[in-house]
N, C-alpha and C positions, 0 to 999 in steps of 0.2 A: 450573543451572550447577554443574559440579563444582568443588569447591575442596579443596585439600589444603594444609595449613599456611598458609592465608590467601592462597594464590596460585592463579591460574587454571591449569588444566592446558592443555597445548599445543593440543589440538583446540579447546577453548573459546576460547582466545586467538586462534587462527587464524580461527575463525568470526566473532569480533567484528571483527577487522581486515578480513575479507572483506566484512562488512556495511557497514563504513565506506567502503570503496572500491568498493562495488557490484559485487563479483565473487565467485567461489567460493573456499573455503578451500584447495583443491588448487592453485589458481593462486598464492595467497599463499605457500604452503609451497614451491612450485617456485622462486619469486622469491627467497625467503629462502635457499634452498640455493644458488642461483646467486651471491648476494652473498657468502655464506660461502666458496664455492669461489674466487671472484675474490680475496677477501682472502687466502686461503691461498696462492694462486699468487704474489701480490705478496710475501707474507711469506717464501716459499721463495726468491724472487729476492733479497730483502734478506739472508737468511742466507748465500746463496751468495756474494754480494758481500762480506759481512763476513768470511767465511772466507778469501776471496782477498786480503783486506787493503784492499779498495776500499769498504768499508761506510760510511765517513764521507761519501762523495759520493753516497749512495743518495737518489734522488728517485723516489718511486713514480709510475708512469704513470697509475695508476687514481685518480680523484678521491676515492674513498671510503676510501682506505687509512688515513689519519690518523683519520677519523671512526669507523672500525671497530676501532681499536687496542684497545678493551676486550676483543676476542676473543683477544688475544695469549695470555692465560693460560687459555683455555677447556679445554684438555686437560691442564693441569698438576695433579698430585695435590694434594689438599687435606689440611689437617691433620685428624687424627681428633679427635673430641671427647674421648674417654676418655684417650688417651695423649699428645696434643700432638705426635705425630710423623707424618711422611708414612707412608702405608700401605706404600710400597715399602721403607721402612727397617725394617719389622717382619719377623721371621721368619714364614713362611707359617703355621706351626703356631700362632703366637700369634693371628693374624687368624682362623683357623678356630676355635680355642677360644673366642675372644671372641664371634664371631658365633653359634656354637653355644650359648653361654651366654645370649646375648640371646634366642634363639629358645625357650629352655626356660621363660621366665617367662610 
């Protein structure tokens, strides 16, 4: 089993889930992508309603929307460890210099 930083890598995790449900990992991967796509569609609908001013009355049609709300920040930039800033707030040259410096050790 491949481990990196104490966590399973995605293929290993998919394989474990597939064994639990007696199916293959490609089926699990497909279903997870479908769930994420559905959440993204509902989220887009919410943002459109919010932009139009009707966001307070938003009720998702999909049963899993609230359960999957942890995905809301999936693509949000994270704080960097060294600087404590979002990477998008740093000049590109700083990021390049920093990552080049890391690679030289």
